[in-house]
N, C-alpha and C positions, 0 to 999 in steps of 0.2 A: 044450513046444508049447502056447498057451492056445487053447482051446477059444472060437468064439462065444456068446454067453450068449442064454438065453431071451429076455433083456429086447432083444435088438438089431431093430430094425424091419425085417430082411430074412429070408430062408430058410435053413434049415439046409445049403444048398449049400456055404456056406463051413467050412474045415476049422480055421481059424484067426481069432483076433479080430484088429481092427483095431489096428495100434501107437499108442500114448498119443498120440503126437504128432499123428499123422493125424487120429486120432479127434477130438482138439480142432480142427485145421484143417478138417475137416469138418463140424463141430458149425456150426449156425445158432441156436442157441436163446438164446443171449447177445442176438441182436436180433428175431428171428422172435418172441419172446413178446410183442412190439406187439401181434401180430395175434391172440392169444389168445381174446379175446372174439369177434370176428369167426370164428374156427375154430370155437369153440363154439356160435356162432348157426348157422353153416353146417351144422355135425354135426347139430342137431337138427331141421333142417328135411329133411336127408337121412335122417334117424331115421323122421321121421313119414311120408316118401315111402316108406320100405322097408316100414312096416306097411301102408301104404294101399294098394299092389300085391300084398301077401300073401308078401314074401319073409322077412320076420319076423313075427311075430305082434303084436297089437295091445298085449300086456302087456310084450313085449319092447322094443317102440317107447318105451311109456311109460317103461320102466324107462331107457331109454337117454337119454331127453330128460330125466329127471327128474335122472338121476346127472349129466349133463352141466351142468346147471343147478348143482348143488351143487359142482361144480368152478370155474364162473364165481363163485361166493359166497366159494367159498375162496380164488380168486385177491385177490378185490376186499379181503376181509380179511387178506391177506398172509399166508395159512396155506398157498398153494402155491407153491413156489418150484423149478422144476424146475431140475437141473443139467446138465452137458454131457453126462451119462452118456444123456439122452434125446434127443439128438442134434440135433431139431427139435420146435418147436411140436406139430405132428399127433401126432407119436409121444408126446411127454409128455401131451397130453390122452388118447389112447387108454390109454395105459398106467394110469395114472390112474383111468381110468373102469374098466376091469378092476379094479382092486384096489377098487373101490366096489361094484360088481355083479356081479363074477364073471364067467364066461365069456361071459354075454351082451354083455357090453362088448368082447369081441372080433369082433361081430357089426357094430358101426358101420362099419367099411372095407368092408362088401360094396358091391360096383358101384362102388368108388370108387378113385381112385389117389391118391397125395401130388398128382401133378400137377394135375390138376383141380381137389384140395381148395388149393392155395396158390394157384391162379390165382384161385380164388373168393373166398380170403380177400383178397387184394392188393386185388380189386375193390370188395369190400364197405368195406374199410378207406379207399379211395380217396373212393370215392362220399360216405363221411361227412364226410371232409376237406373234399372240395370245399365242401359245403356250409358247414361251420364258416368256411372262407378267404371265401366269397360273404358270410357274415355279418359278418366282420372289414373287408372292403372297404367295405361298407355303412356301417360305424361312421367308416372313414375318410373316407370321401365327406361323411358329415354334419358331420364337423370341417373338412374344406374350405369346404364350402358355408357354416358359420355364420361361418368367419373371412373368407370372401371377402362375404358379406353387410354386415359391419361397415366394409370397406375400397371400397365400389363407387367411392368418390371419394378415393380415396387414390391418389397416381403412383406409378410406379415406371419407372425407363428399360426400354424393350424392346430386346434386343440382338438381332442375326446376327451371327455370328462372333466373338462376345464382343466386340463393336464396338457402342456406342451406335447405335441405328437409329431408334426412334419410341418416345415417350412412352406410356405404356399405364395401364390402372387395374389397380390393385393386383389387386383382385378378379377381372379378367378372366385373370390371371397364375395365380392359382388356380384358376380353374374348367377350367384347360387340364389341370391334374393330374385333376381329378375325370372329365374326359373320359376319361381314360387308365385311370382306375379303373373305370370303367363298360365301355370293352371288355375289360378283364380279367375283369368279373363276367359278361358275356354270353359270353365265351372259354369260362370255366370250366363256363357252363351247357350249351355245347354240348359240351363234352368229357364233362361228365356222362353224356350220352345213350350215349356209346360206351364209358365205363366201366359202365355199367347193363346189361351183358351178360353173362347167366350161362353158364358154361362146366362148372358140375358135372354129372356125367355123361358127360364126355368120356372118363373112364376115364385110363389112360396117353396114349393117342393115338388109340386105335381105336374107343372106345366098349366096351360092356358085352354081354353073351349076357344078363345078367339083365334081366326085363321090367321094369324102371325107368321113371318117367313122370319126364321131365326139366321139363316145363312147369309141373308140379305144384309141383316144388321149385323151381322161380324164382319162382312165384307166392309161396311161403309167405315167399321171400326181399325180396320186392317187386322182383325185377328186372323191367325194361322187355320184354327177350326173351330167347332162347335163344340161345346159337354155334350156327352150324347145320352147321358143320364142326368133327371132334372134335381133328382135328390143329392145326388154328389155335386150337380152343379153348385147348387148354394151352398152346400157343407163342407166342400174340401178347402182346406187350409194347407195342404201338403206344399204348394207352390210358397206358400209363405213360409213353412218351415226348411224347405231347400234352399231360398234366398237366405235365411238369417243363418244356415249351417254355413253358405258361402260367404257371408260377411264375417263371420266368426274367424273362419280360416284366413281371410285377409286380414285380420285385426292378429291372429296368431302369427302371421308370418312379420308385419311390422312390430309386433312386440317383443319378437326374438332379436331384430336388428336393434330394436330400443335398448334391450338389456346390454347388446354387446357395446353400442355406442356410450352408455352410463359407463359400462366397466373400462371401455378406450379411452374416456375422458378424464377416470382419476387420476391420482396423483402415481398412485402404485403401477398403472399400465404406462400412462402419458404418451399412449398410440395417437391420439387425435386432441387438438384444440380446440374450443368452442367459440365461435362468433359471438360479439355483444348482439347480432340481432337474432338470436334463438337463444339466449340464456338470460337468467336473472341471476341477482345478488342476494346474499343474507340480509335480513332487517338488524344482526348484530355482530356478523362475523362478514368485516369489510374485504378480507381477501377471497373470499369463495365465489365461484360462478359455477350455478347450479344447472344440470342439464333439464331443463324443465320440459322439452317439447317430447323427448322420449320417456321419460317416467310418466308423462300424461297418456301417452298412447298406451304404455303399459297398463296405466290403469284403467283407461276406457276399455281395454280389451274385455274386462271383468264385465262390462256394462252391456257390450253387446253379448256375451255369454248369455248373461242373465235374461235378455230379450227370448235367445233361442229357448232357453229351459222353460220359460213363461209361456210361451206359444205350446210348447210341447204338454204341459202340464194342463193349460186351458182345454187342449182338444183332445186329450186321451181318454176320457170318458163322456165324452159326449155323444147320446144318440142322435140318430138322424132325425130331422134334416137340421135346420138353424137352432140355434141358441142363444139366448141373450148374452151369455160367455163370451161368443165372439165378438161381440164390441170390443173386447179387451183385448184383440189381437193388433189393433191400429197404430196406438202410441208406441208399442216397440219397435214395430215395423219403422215406422216415421223417424224414432230416435235413431236407429240402429244406419239408416240411410246417412242420416245427418252426421252421425260420428263416424262412420266409415269414411264419409266423404272429407271431412275434416282433418281426419288422422292422415291421409293420403297426401292433403296439400302441405300439412305441417311437415310430415316426414319429407314430400319431394323438397321442400324448401330448407329443412335440416341438411338433407346429403349434399343439394348442389350449392348452397352457400353458407351452410352453419356451422361444417365440421372442415378443418384444415388437418389432413394426415401429416405426420412428422415421418418421413423417409430414414433420416439417419437414426430415429430411437426404434425404429422398426427393424433397421439392418441388425442394430445393435442385439435386438431383442430375438433375433433368428441365430446369433451368433454366439449367444450365451448358454446353450443349453446342449441336451441331448437328442434334440430332435432329429439329427441327422443317423442315428443309430442304424435305422431300417436299411440306410444306404451303405453301411458297412455290411451287415449281412447282404445284401443285394449285389455288392461288390464281392464276396466271397463266391456267392451262387454262379455269377457268371464265369466263375473259373472254375466252375464245376465242384463245388463244395456242396453237398445237399444243405437246402436251405434251412432245414430244422436244425441241422448240426451248427452252421453258421450262426443262426438265432440266438442259441446258447451259449457259442462263443461269445457273442457281443454284447448278452445279458452279463457274462463273466468281466467282460472289458469295461463294461460301463461302472461294475461295482468297485473295480478295481480304483478307476478315475475318482470315482464318488469318494472314496476312501482317502484318497491323496488330494482332494481338493483341486481337480483339474479337469478340462473337457478332454474331449477327444482329439481335438485341434492342436492339443498342446502335445501329443506324443510323437515322439520323434520316428523317424523311418525304422531306424533299429529297434525300437521298444514295440513299435507293430509286429515286426518280424518274431520277436519271441513268444507271440499269442497264436501266430500261424504262420509257415512260409511262404503262402501265398500272396501275402502282403508284399506290394512294391512301392515305389515312391509314388506313384500316380494316386495311391488314397488319401492324400493331401489334397489334391485336386477334386477327387469324387466326391468329398464330402463337405466341399464350401457350398455355402447357401445357394448361390446363383446356380452351380451345377447341379445340388440336389433338385433344385425346382426346374430347372431347364429339361432335365433327361425324364421327366414324368410326361411324356409327351404320347401316352396312349389316348383315343379318340373321350374326350371329356375329361382329360386331366389337367393339369395345373402348368403344364410345361408352357413356356412362352409363345412358341407356335401355336399350339394349340388354344390357347387362350385367345390369340388374334382370330382365329378361325371363328371363335366361338363370339368374339366381339362383332365381326362382319355379319354373322347368321342373326346375331339380336338385332343388329341394324336393320338388314333386311326383312326381317319377321314384322319389325312396327313402322317399317317405311310405309 
């Protein structure tokens, strides 16, 4: 019968060692190694606090801090690669620390549990990653603004229900995604405040009898506040759920534009051409150029959604406080961070240098439909005809043109007058795509003047 070894991170209460398969099943070191530098940083702050309040000596505190820093450098140099026998990153660091500085290393875990330790590590990690994603979002927004500024007077059909609705400025369309990204940025900023709460010192669940100074530890780690309830401190994962919600919405916005690029690059639309830098070909059809980037972003969106649903499912039935189920929160968080950042980078490259809009084709598109029908009704309304009456008349007019295989622009002035005496020769100019877009100059509208104002406002916001 095998005995538990001295290297295992639990007491000698146990008479036998873990079954090897269960040890592998139980271990998290393969993925929580991502937290190692945050774990070291948290342990250094904890060590300084222990020395400050006199739980350990100043000399011991310095030994712990220096030993932990050596482990950080070993890890960065590729010389510290703990295996499955370490179980998790926390014990791996503690064991290496004891190897380096002797029994003093065993004091690092005084007044602390792995429960509050991991909660702290995850918060430190997410706090860092949120700022990195916000930087990525700013780069993405800058790309959208640059492309918008180049295309204020480029037309594109606007759609509702994927049916031609009204012509708009291409810049206006791109700036809609700028606004989505801005909401993503501010949403992360709000979540950051709730991530930035220090649980260290909560212990396993009930605090500690040692005279610790939790506020000092939080100050060293630059946390904005301290968890007020030790039970909640170790069991709270709301902040992680909120982050995954925000990550999911970022992916929603990227996926919506991805879908449009996929449509726009098809032969049926031909609104954009894909550069060789962002597309691949078919293994058997030499003529094809595939929109791999937006397709992958669209696919990876479901992956991030899955991590959100997974974490919600993990925590929905957990009694207080910590439960081993919570070990399963990390892989989803790590993967969501990597996925979101990769997709933001890929979409930034796609829009910046991977798609070439086709102004001639876009101009043709807005001129070959009935998307100016609303402007006919607005024309009559401006002459005193009740809008609903004008709306019904234009519906009849469109029906007539459709049956004859012509467009509104094909009607002669004389023919216009047969439908209503208020139609004059200026109706021809009033329904031209350029005029249709130009006159929608209400705040936030697609009129060229408004779009230029919004471009400048967007540039100022991210400056």
